N, C-alpha and C positions, 0 to 999 in steps of 0.2 A: 658347557652344554647344561649342566644340571641349575645352573641360575637363569638361564635362558629359558626353560620348562617352567621355572616358579615365576618367572615375570608373564609368560604368556597365560598360564592359569589364572593368576591374580587379575590380569586385565579381563579375561573372561568371566571371571567372577563378579568382578565390579560391575561388569556390563550388563549382567544378569539381573543384579541387585538395582541397577540404575532403572533398567527396562521394569521391572516387576513394580517398582515404586511410583511409576507413572501412571494417572489417574486420567481418565474421561472424563470430563464434565458436560453437562448438556443444558443448551437453551432453546426456551419455546416462547415464543411470543404470547402467545395462549394458554401458558402454564397457570394452572388454579392452585397449585400447591408447592410452592417454591419453596424448598428447605435445604441451605447449605448441608452438604457441598456438591449438591446437583448432581449426583454419580448416575441417574437414571432420567428415564424421560417423565416417570411420575412425579419427580421432584424437581424438574428443571427449572434454571433460572428463567426469569421474565425479561432481563437483559442480558447483552454481551458481557457487558463491564462487570455486572453481578459476578459472572462465572470467573472473569478474568482475575478479578481481585479475590476469589476463594482459590484459584489454581496455584499451582506450585511449577517452578522451572523445569520443564521436560514434559509437562501435562498437555492435554490437547482438549481444546473448548470445541465440540460440536453444536452446531448452530441449526436450527431447522427453518422452514420457510417464513417469510415476512419482511417487513419492511421496518427498519428498525431505525427510529427518529426520534427518540426521546433520551433525555439525559446528557450529561456531558461532563469530562473530567479534564481538568487543568493540570498540565504537566509542567509548562514554563511560563511566566508571566500572568497574562489573563487569556490566553488563546484556549477555547475548550475544543475539546476533542470529544466525537460522539463514542469511540471506542478508543481506549487508551492501552495498548498492550506494553505495559513496562516491564516485562519479564520476557525469559525465553520460552515463548509455550508456541503450541501451533493452533490457531482459529481458523477453523474450517467449516464450511457449509456442507449439509446433507445432499443438496440438489442443484447446487450449482450457481452462478450468478443471474441466470434468468429467474429463480425462484428465493433470492436471498438477497437484501439490498441494505446498505449502510447508507443513511441518508443524512447529509448533514444540513446547515443552515445556512440560507444567504439573505442579508440583511435589505428588507426592502428599500428602495432608494439610495441605496447605498453605490459608490463606485463599482460596478461589475458584480455588486452583491457583497463587497468585501466591508469590514468595518467593526465598531465595536457591537459584540453580540454575535458575531459570526462564528458558526462551529464547524471545523475540520472533521471528515469523516474518520480517518484512522491514524493515530501514533503508533509507530512500532520500532520498539529499542532494539539494540543489538540482537541479533540471533531469533527474534521472532519471526514468525511465520504467518502469513495470511492466506487461504485459499479458498477460491470460489464463492466472490461476493461481486455485487455491481456497488461502486463507490459513486456516489452521486449527490449533486447541489451543494457540496462542501466549498467553503470560503474561509480567508484569513482575517486578521486585523489588518488595519494600515498602517498600525504604529506600534512600538514595543520592540523586542526582540527581532533584528532582521530574519535571521535563517530560522529562528525558533518560532515566531509568531506571524510572519509575513510570507512564508514559503509553504508550498506544499499542501495544497487543500483538499486534494482528494487523499493522499498518503504520504505523511511526513515520515521518512525513513531514516532510521540510523544506519551506518554503511553497510551493516552486515544483516541487515532484515532482508526478508524474501516475500514477495508477493507472487501468486501464481494462479493462472486461469480467473482472473480479474477482469470487470470491464469498468473503466474510469472514465466517465462521462459528465458533463455540463458542471464541472468545479471551476473554480476563479481563484486564482493568487493574486494579491496585489502586487508581489515581486516576483520571486521566482517559481518555477513548477506549479503551472497550473493544477496538474492530474498528481505528479510525483515530484518529490524532491529527496534524491539520493535512494540507496537501495538497488535491489535486483529485481527484475521483472520478468516473470515466465509465461509465456502463452497469453498474455493480456492485450486488451484492446485499451486504446486511448482515443476517444472521439469526442469534438466539441468542447475541449477544454480552452481555458484562458488565462494567461498571466503577462505581466510584463517582459519578463524573459522566460523561455522554456515553456510555451504555451501547452504542451503535453508532457514534457519530463525534462529534468535538467540534473546533471551529477548523478544519473543513473545508469545503470547496466540492463540492456533489454536483450531478451533472447526470444526468438520465435513470436513477435510482437505485431500488433497493426497499429500504425499512427494515421488518423484521419480525422481531416477537417478540425484542426485545432487554431489557436489565434495567439499571437503575441505582439507586443508592441516591438521587441527587439528578439530574434530567434525562436523559432517554433520549438526546435528539439536540440538539446546540447547534451549527448550521452555517449555510450561507450555501448559498441554492439560486438562481440566476441566473435573471433572467427571460428571457434571450434563448434565442429558438427553437432546439432545443427542450429543454426541461427537466421532463420529464413524470417527476417523482419521485414514486413512492407510498410515503407514510408511513402504517403500517397501525396498525390500533387495538389490536393484539396487543402492542404495546410497553408497558414497564410501568414505573413508578417505585415502588419499595420504601416509600420514604418520603416522603409529598407534604409541600411546603411551603407553607403557606397564603399564598395568592394567585399559586401559581406552577403552570403546567400541567406534564404529564409531559413535553411534548415542546414544544421551542421552537425555531423556524426564523426566521431572520433574513433577509426577502426583500431584496436588492438593490433592486429597484423593483417596485413593483405592478404595473407596465404589463405586459400580455401575458405575465402568468405562468400558466402552464400546469399548476402543481403540484398535485395532488390530495391535500390534508391531510383524513386521518381519523382525528382523535383521539377518546378516548373520552368 
């Protein structure tokens, strides 16, 4: 009994230490006095990437209003990411996706905007969290690493990364995941994204999401939608597959379980 009590006290103590050591960093597109480690609005970073680079695992990066569309960080090969969260951080907007935008870059004249010089919106490592942004105009390379450079134009996620309350729109991937590749998405909207497979998302988990007007050469959506309450995803009929495979529907959703599933699936 004494040993259990000691373990409990130690767990609580270490939890307090971890929480106490976490730092909140600030980002303001119009900052005039950016000074690391960006711990208040008067010294806020100019770019999200600067704050992410200065942060430690467990920290939170708060981002105020603006369209963040400069800079790029390469994580793999030659694929640039507007924001690369390579640590277990939380990156969160102050006022939500209507006010805070991460904008990638699509190559003029390239196939669907993809090619050399394209910039993905966001790269998220395991246990990274992104909350409250619009991710738009992202694109990928047409060469290089298949999964790492040609997939996930809006958000490329490691399996345990989480994206919440985001709008992913107008993104184009050369291969898989026009808006999203892997990761878990909560209360997100996927609209007018494009890819060869998974125009909206592929190999991702969706919770309470809206999927509307996305396009793909093969399979608009190939994702998991958990049955745990609430999982009210609306997958609407305006999604389109450009070239239909005989016997394969334009939307494939793999249920983790059929019981208590509250997903509304409206395929054409």
